C-alpha positions as CSV (number, residue, x, y, z in Angstrom):
1,X,0.0,0.0,0.0
2,X,1.3,3.4,-0.9
3,X,2.2,5.5,2.2
4,X,-0.3,8.2,2.9
5,X,0.4,11.5,4.7
6,X,-0.4,11.7,8.4
7,X,-4.0,12.8,8.9
8,X,-3.1,15.1,11.7
9,X,-0.4,16.7,9.6
10,X,-2.9,17.0,6.7
11,X,-5.5,18.8,8.7
12,X,-2.9,21.0,10.3
13,X,-1.5,21.9,6.8
14,X,-5.0,22.6,5.6
15,X,-5.8,24.9,8.5
16,X,-2.4,26.6,8.1
17,X,-3.1,27.2,4.4
18,X,-6.5,28.6,5.2
19,X,-5.1,30.9,7.8
20,X,-2.4,32.0,5.5
21,X,-4.8,32.5,2.7
22,X,-7.0,34.6,5.0
23,X,-4.1,36.7,6.1
24,X,-2.8,37.0,2.5
25,X,-6.1,38.5,1.3
26,X,-5.6,42.0,2.8
27,X,-1.9,41.9,2.0
28,X,-2.4,41.0,-1.6
29,X,-5.2,43.7,-1.8
30,X,-2.8,46.3,-0.4
31,X,-0.1,45.2,-2.9
32,X,-2.6,45.7,-5.8
33,X,-3.6,49.1,-4.5
34,X,0.0,50.2,-4.2
35,X,0.8,49.0,-7.7
36,X,-2.2,50.8,-9.1
37,X,-1.3,54.0,-7.4
38,X,2.3,53.8,-8.7
39,X,1.0,53.1,-12.3
40,X,-1.5,56.0,-12.0
41,X,1.1,58.4,-10.9
42,X,3.5,57.4,-13.7
43,X,0.7,57.8,-16.2
44,X,-0.4,61.2,-14.9
45,X,3.1,62.6,-14.3
46,X,5.3,60.8,-16.8
47,X,4.0,62.0,-20.2
48,X,3.7,65.7,-19.3
49,X,7.2,65.8,-17.9
50,X,8.6,64.0,-20.9
51,X,6.9,66.5,-23.2
52,X,8.2,69.4,-21.2
53,X,11.7,68.0,-21.3
54,X,11.4,67.6,-25.1
55,X,10.2,71.2,-25.5
56,X,12.9,72.6,-23.4
57,X,15.6,70.7,-25.3
58,X,14.4,71.7,-28.7
59,X,13.2,75.3,-28.1
60,X,14.6,76.5,-24.8
61,X,14.0,80.1,-25.6
62,X,10.3,79.5,-26.1
63,X,9.8,78.0,-22.7
64,X,8.6,80.4,-19.9
65,X,7.4,80.2,-16.4
66,X,3.8,80.3,-17.4
67,X,4.4,77.1,-19.3
68,X,5.7,75.5,-16.1
69,X,2.5,76.7,-14.3
70,X,0.3,75.2,-17.0
71,X,2.2,71.9,-17.0
72,X,2.1,71.6,-13.2
73,X,-1.6,72.5,-13.2
74,X,-2.2,69.7,-15.8
75,X,-0.3,67.1,-13.7
76,X,-2.1,68.1,-10.4
77,X,-5.5,68.0,-12.2
78,X,-4.7,64.5,-13.5
79,X,-3.7,63.2,-10.1
80,X,-6.8,64.6,-8.5
81,X,-9.1,62.9,-11.0
82,X,-7.1,59.7,-10.7
83,X,-7.5,59.7,-6.9
84,X,-11.2,60.5,-7.2
85,X,-11.7,57.6,-9.6
86,X,-9.7,55.2,-7.4
87,X,-11.7,56.2,-4.4
88,X,-15.0,55.5,-6.2
89,X,-13.7,52.2,-7.5
90,X,-12.5,51.1,-4.1
91,X,-15.9,52.0,-2.6
92,X,-17.7,50.0,-5.3
93,X,-15.4,47.0,-4.7
94,X,-16.2,47.1,-1.0
95,X,-19.9,47.4,-1.7
96,X,-19.7,44.4,-4.1
97,X,-17.9,42.4,-1.5
98,X,-20.5,43.3,1.2
99,X,-23.3,42.5,-1.2
100,X,-21.7,39.1,-2.0
101,X,-21.3,38.3,1.7
102,X,-24.9,39.3,2.3
103,X,-26.1,37.0,-0.5
104,X,-24.0,34.1,0.9
105,X,-25.3,34.6,4.4
106,X,-28.9,34.6,3.1
107,X,-28.3,31.6,0.9
108,X,-26.8,29.7,3.8
109,X,-29.9,30.4,5.9
110,X,-32.1,29.1,3.1
111,X,-29.9,26.0,2.7
112,X,-30.1,25.2,6.4
113,X,-33.9,25.5,6.5
114,X,-34.4,23.4,3.3
115,X,-32.0,20.7,4.4
116,X,-33.6,20.5,7.9
117,X,-37.1,20.2,6.5
118,X,-36.1,17.5,3.9
119,X,-34.3,15.6,6.7
120,X,-37.5,15.7,8.7
121,X,-39.5,14.1,5.9
122,X,-40.5,17.0,3.6
123,X,-38.9,15.7,0.5
124,X,-40.3,18.4,-1.7
125,X,-38.1,20.9,0.2
126,X,-35.0,19.1,-1.1
127,X,-35.6,20.5,-4.5
128,X,-34.6,24.0,-3.2
129,X,-31.2,22.9,-2.0
130,X,-29.5,22.6,-5.4
131,X,-31.1,25.9,-6.6
132,X,-30.0,27.8,-3.4
133,X,-26.5,26.4,-3.6
134,X,-26.1,27.4,-7.2
135,X,-27.4,30.9,-6.5
136,X,-24.9,31.3,-3.7
137,X,-22.0,30.1,-5.8
138,X,-22.6,33.0,-8.2
139,X,-21.4,35.3,-5.5
140,X,-18.6,33.0,-4.3
141,X,-15.7,34.8,-6.2
142,X,-16.5,38.2,-4.7
143,X,-17.1,37.2,-1.1
144,X,-14.7,37.2,1.8
145,X,-12.6,34.1,2.3
146,X,-14.3,33.1,5.6
147,X,-17.7,33.4,4.0
148,X,-16.6,31.3,1.1
149,X,-15.5,28.5,3.4
150,X,-18.7,28.7,5.4
151,X,-20.7,28.4,2.2
152,X,-18.9,25.3,1.0
153,X,-19.3,23.6,4.5
154,X,-23.1,24.5,4.4
155,X,-23.5,22.9,0.9
156,X,-21.7,19.8,2.0
157,X,-23.8,19.5,5.2
158,X,-27.0,20.0,3.2
159,X,-26.2,17.2,0.8
160,X,-25.2,15.0,3.8
161,X,-28.7,15.6,5.2
162,X,-30.0,14.5,1.8
163,X,-28.1,11.2,2.1
164,X,-29.5,10.5,5.6
165,X,-33.0,11.7,4.6
166,X,-34.4,12.2,1.1
167,X,-31.9,10.0,-0.7
168,X,-32.4,7.2,1.8
169,X,-36.0,7.3,0.8
170,X,-35.2,7.6,-2.9
171,X,-37.1,4.5,-3.9
172,X,-40.4,6.0,-2.8
173,X,-40.0,9.4,-4.3
174,X,-42.0,10.6,-7.3
175,X,-40.1,10.7,-10.5
176,X,-40.4,14.5,-10.8
177,X,-38.6,14.9,-7.4
178,X,-35.9,12.3,-8.3
179,X,-35.2,14.0,-11.7
180,X,-35.2,17.4,-10.2
181,X,-32.7,16.4,-7.5
182,X,-30.4,14.7,-10.0
183,X,-30.5,17.6,-12.5
184,X,-29.9,20.3,-9.8
185,X,-27.0,18.3,-8.5
186,X,-25.4,18.0,-11.9
187,X,-25.8,21.7,-12.5
188,X,-24.2,22.4,-9.2
189,X,-21.3,20.2,-10.0
190,X,-20.9,22.0,-13.4
191,X,-20.9,25.4,-11.7
192,X,-18.3,24.3,-9.2
193,X,-16.1,22.9,-12.0
194,X,-16.4,26.3,-13.9
195,X,-15.2,28.1,-10.8
196,X,-12.3,25.7,-10.4
197,X,-11.2,26.2,-14.0
198,X,-11.4,30.0,-13.5
199,X,-8.9,29.8,-10.6
200,X,-6.4,27.9,-12.8
201,X,-3.2,27.4,-10.8
202,X,-3.8,30.2,-8.3
203,X,-5.9,30.0,-5.2
204,X,-5.2,26.2,-4.5
205,X,-7.3,26.3,-1.3
206,X,-10.4,27.4,-3.2
207,X,-9.8,24.9,-5.9
208,X,-9.4,22.1,-3.4
209,X,-12.6,22.9,-1.4
210,X,-14.7,23.3,-4.6
211,X,-13.5,20.0,-6.0
212,X,-14.2,18.3,-2.7
213,X,-17.7,19.7,-2.6
214,X,-18.4,18.6,-6.2
215,X,-17.3,15.0,-5.3
216,X,-19.5,15.0,-2.2
217,X,-22.5,16.1,-4.2
218,X,-21.9,13.4,-6.8
219,X,-21.5,10.8,-4.0
220,X,-24.9,11.9,-2.5
221,X,-26.5,11.4,-5.9
222,X,-24.9,7.9,-6.2
223,X,-26.5,7.0,-2.9
224,X,-29.9,7.8,-4.1
225,X,-29.4,5.8,-7.3
226,X,-28.1,2.7,-5.3
227,X,-31.1,2.9,-2.9
228,X,-33.5,2.8,-5.8
229,X,-31.7,-0.1,-7.4
230,X,-31.7,-2.1,-4.1
231,X,-35.5,-1.9,-3.7
232,X,-36.0,-3.0,-7.3
233,X,-34.1,-6.2,-6.5
234,X,-34.8,-6.9,-2.7
235,X,-32.0,-8.4,-0.6
236,X,-32.8,-11.7,1.1
237,X,-32.3,-12.3,4.8
238,X,-28.7,-13.1,5.8
239,X,-27.5,-11.8,2.4
240,X,-26.0,-8.5,1.4
241,X,-25.2,-6.6,-1.7
242,X,-22.0,-4.7,-2.1
243,X,-22.3,-1.2,-3.5
244,X,-19.0,-0.8,-5.4
245,X,-20.6,1.7,-7.9
246,X,-21.3,4.0,-5.0
247,X,-17.7,5.2,-5.0
248,X,-17.4,6.0,-8.7
249,X,-16.6,9.6,-9.7
250,X,-18.6,11.4,-12.3
251,X,-16.0,10.3,-14.8
252,X,-16.2,6.7,-13.8
253,X,-13.0,6.4,-11.8
254,X,-13.2,4.6,-8.4
255,X,-12.1,6.2,-5.2
256,X,-8.9,4.9,-3.6
257,X,-9.1,3.8,0.1
258,X,-7.9,7.2,1.2
259,X,-10.6,8.9,-0.9
260,X,-13.2,6.6,0.5
261,X,-12.2,7.5,4.1
262,X,-12.2,11.2,3.2
263,X,-15.7,10.8,1.7
264,X,-17.1,9.2,4.9
265,X,-15.2,11.7,7.1
266,X,-16.9,14.5,5.2
267,X,-20.3,12.8,5.3
268,X,-20.2,12.2,9.1
269,X,-18.6,15.6,9.9
270,X,-21.6,16.5,12.1
271,X,-23.5,13.2,12.4
272,X,-20.8,11.2,14.2
273,X,-21.1,12.6,17.7
274,X,-19.1,9.9,19.6
275,X,-15.5,10.5,20.4
276,X,-13.4,9.4,17.4
277,X,-10.2,10.0,15.6
278,X,-10.0,9.5,11.9
279,X,-6.2,9.5,11.9
280,X,-6.2,6.0,13.4
281,X,-7.6,4.7,10.0
282,X,-5.9,7.2,7.8
283,X,-2.5,6.6,9.2
284,X,-2.8,2.8,9.1
285,X,-0.6,1.3,6.3
286,X,-2.7,-1.9,6.0
287,X,-5.6,-3.7,7.5
288,X,-8.3,-1.0,7.0
289,X,-11.7,-1.7,5.6
290,X,-14.0,0.9,4.0
291,X,-17.0,-0.1,1.9
292,X,-20.8,0.1,1.6
293,X,-23.5,-2.6,1.3
294,X,-27.2,-3.1,1.4
295,X,-28.7,-5.6,4.0
296,X,-32.1,-6.9,5.0
297,X,-32.9,-5.5,8.4
298,X,-33.0,-9.0,10.0
299,X,-29.4,-9.6,8.9
300,X,-28.3,-7.0,11.4
301,X,-29.5,-8.9,14.5
302,X,-26.0,-9.5,15.7
303,X,-24.8,-5.9,15.3
304,X,-23.8,-4.2,18.5
305,X,-25.2,-1.0,19.8
306,X,-22.9,1.2,21.9
307,X,-25.5,1.1,24.7
308,X,-24.5,-0.4,28.1
309,X,-26.3,-1.7,31.1
310,X,-25.2,-2.2,34.7
311,X,-26.9,-3.4,37.9
312,X,-27.7,-0.8,40.5
313,X,-27.4,-1.4,44.2
314,X,-31.0,-2.6,44.4
315,X,-30.5,-5.1,41.6
316,X,-32.4,-3.1,38.9
317,X,-30.9,-2.4,35.5
318,X,-29.6,1.1,34.7
319,X,-28.0,2.5,31.5
320,X,-24.4,3.5,31.9
321,X,-21.7,5.1,29.7
322,X,-18.9,3.4,27.8
323,X,-16.7,3.8,30.9
324,X,-19.4,2.3,33.2
325,X,-20.3,5.6,34.8
326,X,-23.5,7.7,34.9
327,X,-24.8,9.1,31.7
328,X,-25.0,12.7,33.0
329,X,-27.5,14.9,31.3
330,X,-28.5,12.5,28.5
331,X,-32.2,11.6,28.4
332,X,-31.3,7.9,28.3
333,X,-30.4,8.1,32.0
334,X,-34.1,8.0,32.7
335,X,-34.7,4.7,30.8
336,X,-36.5,2.1,32.8
337,X,-35.3,-1.4,31.8
338,X,-37.5,-4.4,32.8
339,X,-35.5,-6.8,35.0
340,X,-33.9,-9.7,33.1
341,X,-31.0,-12.1,33.5
342,X,-30.4,-12.5,29.8
343,X,-29.2,-9.0,29.0
344,X,-25.5,-8.3,28.7
345,X,-23.9,-6.1,31.3
346,X,-21.1,-3.6,30.9
347,X,-18.5,-3.9,29.4
348,X,-20.5,-5.9,26.8
349,X,-23.0,-3.8,24.9
350,X,-26.5,-4.7,23.8
351,X,-27.3,-6.2,20.3
352,X,-29.8,-4.7,17.9
353,X,-31.7,-7.9,17.5
354,X,-32.5,-8.2,21.2
355,X,-32.9,-4.6,22.5
356,X,-35.1,-4.7,25.6
357,X,-38.1,-2.5,26.1
358,X,-37.5,0.9,27.6
359,X,-34.1,1.5,25.9
360,X,-34.0,5.0,24.3
361,X,-37.8,4.7,23.9
362,X,-38.6,8.4,23.2
363,X,-36.0,8.8,20.5
364,X,-36.7,5.5,18.9
365,X,-40.4,6.1,18.7
366,X,-39.8,9.5,17.0
367,X,-37.8,7.7,14.3
368,X,-40.6,5.0,14.0
369,X,-43.1,7.7,13.1
370,X,-40.7,9.2,10.5
371,X,-40.0,5.8,9.0
372,X,-43.6,4.8,8.8
373,X,-44.2,7.7,6.5
374,X,-41.6,6.3,4.1
375,X,-42.3,3.4,1.9
376,X,-40.2,1.3,1.4
377,X,-38.1,1.8,4.4
378,X,-34.3,2.2,4.2
379,X,-32.1,3.3,7.1
380,X,-28.5,4.6,6.8
381,X,-25.9,3.5,9.4
382,X,-22.2,3.8,10.0
383,X,-20.6,0.6,11.4
384,X,-17.1,-0.4,12.6
385,X,-16.0,-4.0,12.3
386,X,-13.3,-4.9,14.8
387,X,-11.3,-7.9,15.8
388,X,-11.8,-8.7,19.5
389,X,-9.3,-10.3,21.8
390,X,-11.0,-13.7,21.3
391,X,-10.1,-13.5,17.6
392,X,-13.7,-13.0,16.4
393,X,-14.9,-10.2,14.2
394,X,-17.8,-8.1,15.6
395,X,-19.6,-5.1,14.2
396,X,-20.7,-2.1,16.2
397,X,-23.0,0.6,14.9
398,X,-21.4,4.0,15.5
399,X,-24.1,6.2,14.0
400,X,-27.7,5.4,13.1
401,X,-28.5,3.3,16.2
402,X,-31.9,4.9,16.8
403,X,-32.8,4.6,13.1
404,X,-31.9,0.9,13.1
405,X,-33.7,0.2,16.3
406,X,-36.8,1.9,14.9
407,X,-36.6,-0.3,11.8
408,X,-36.4,-3.3,14.0
409,X,-39.5,-2.2,15.9
410,X,-41.4,-1.7,12.6
411,X,-40.3,-5.1,11.4
412,X,-41.5,-6.8,14.6
413,X,-45.0,-5.1,14.5
414,X,-47.3,-7.9,13.4
415,X,-50.1,-5.6,12.2
416,X,-47.9,-3.0,10.5
417,X,-48.4,-2.6,6.7
418,X,-44.7,-1.6,6.3
419,X,-43.7,-5.1,7.5
420,X,-44.8,-6.6,4.2
421,X,-42.3,-4.4,2.3
422,X,-38.5,-5.0,2.5
423,X,-36.9,-3.0,5.2
424,X,-33.3,-2.5,4.1
425,X,-30.2,-1.1,5.8
426,X,-27.7,1.0,3.9
427,X,-24.4,0.4,5.7
428,X,-21.2,2.4,5.4
429,X,-18.6,0.1,7.0
430,X,-15.3,1.0,8.5
431,X,-13.2,-1.7,10.0
432,X,-9.9,-3.5,10.5
433,X,-8.5,-6.9,9.6
434,X,-6.0,-6.7,12.4
435,X,-6.3,-4.8,15.7
436,X,-5.6,-1.1,15.4
437,X,-4.3,-0.1,18.8
438,X,-3.1,3.4,18.1
439,X,-3.4,5.3,21.4
440,X,-5.3,8.6,21.1
441,X,-4.9,11.4,23.6
442,X,-7.6,14.1,23.7
443,X,-6.8,16.1,26.9
444,X,-9.7,16.3,29.3
445,X,-11.7,13.8,27.3
446,X,-9.3,11.0,28.3
447,X,-7.3,8.5,26.5
448,X,-8.3,5.4,24.5
449,X,-7.1,3.0,21.9
450,X,-8.5,2.6,18.4
451,X,-11.0,4.6,16.4
452,X,-13.4,5.3,19.3
453,X,-13.5,4.4,23.0
454,X,-16.3,1.9,22.3
455,X,-14.0,0.0,20.0
456,X,-11.3,-0.4,22.7
457,X,-13.9,-1.4,25.3
458,X,-15.7,-4.0,23.1
459,X,-12.4,-5.4,21.9
460,X,-11.4,-6.3,25.5
461,X,-14.9,-7.4,26.5
462,X,-14.5,-10.7,24.7
463,X,-11.2,-12.4,25.7
464,X,-9.8,-15.6,24.4
465,X,-10.5,-18.5,26.7
466,X,-7.2,-20.3,27.5
467,X,-7.1,-23.8,26.2
468,X,-7.1,-26.5,28.9
469,X,-5.5,-29.9,28.5
470,X,-7.8,-32.7,29.5
471,X,-6.0,-35.0,32.0
472,X,-7.4,-38.5,32.4
473,X,-7.1,-39.5,36.0
474,X,-5.3,-42.8,36.6
475,X,-7.1,-45.5,38.3
476,X,-6.2,-46.0,41.9
477,X,-4.3,-49.2,42.7
478,X,-6.4,-51.9,44.3
479,X,-5.9,-52.2,48.0
480,X,-4.3,-55.3,49.1
């Protein structure tokens, strides 16, 4: 495998470049202004002085003091008009930048509202995302650097919301909405490519973020296409379908492993709320998994949920954190779990196929209501496949646990109409073929090994049972 640059160094270099580009903006603007002033002075002063020198050389007796006064008056008048024109031009440039910033801020607000509504189930609102993003990009070249970066992040986040919302329900969308989403995304990618070509070799930071945004938009469209294809040919129980075409660029070239990891890192920039460190995967030279697949919901019965239980002093079950402590201000701390001797206790997590009643009930029920409005049902999850200390591979759901639990609740409902339709799971899988034990230090948040603290905890929760040699006892000698 080709050595990849360190992820921490990459992010540090990116932030340093962005800071340098931000600081370089006023400096380069001052340089342009100084150059313009020098050129203006040369244009206003140079020709009159040259003409005066030529006249004095050829006809010195015809040159008088009133000629010097007229010449100086002409030079001063030219400088005054030049300064006035420069002042008006500078004011108009500032006004254009202010208007561009205002347009970007307005567009970012519209994007946030449309993406939130589409994520909540109003799929018709998703049609506005592409149009608002394209309108904002028209003002991108004239806006401040900070506003440019914020706009790109907002567009990326909006299309991430589409992946988790509207595109996950793509199989049940009307054709008009599907075509509108695809066409607007293609137009947005074309606009971004035109901006990239306009920057040519200069402004590498802007080129990089625009290209990254275009790839993310194309990836989101690919997700919708794969979801529609998966429903057309349902996946059987205990079977899965790999989604290799999901990673293809618009030109047909597949992502490398590094590009796949960067794609998922961008997709889960906000969604992945557990403590994590992408450098554990990005810095690994071998043994890293990154792919996508479609599963029947019942095939996920053995997937682990990062939810833990412990017994209180009175013998009742109580939810605890990954470290075994109290949950703090999380609503899950109020869960009431029926007593049972079959449930796993910390450090072993619960499994999605056997979640007890009362676990995260309020949040799961809210997702149930949202999924019931979608037909057919597809949920999107991020998983991590790890090798435990007993040598077995196990899969933990890092994001989408509530959605997957809601899908299981719908599948178990005997009188639910959705039960007759295939309930599929779109899985983005990270993983390892060998234990990745890179130690990560995050200051007050503590220290852990691996991609997340849950990975380290679950890895050690299943230990290899030492083999025992059976010894056949010898028969005691007969007594005399």
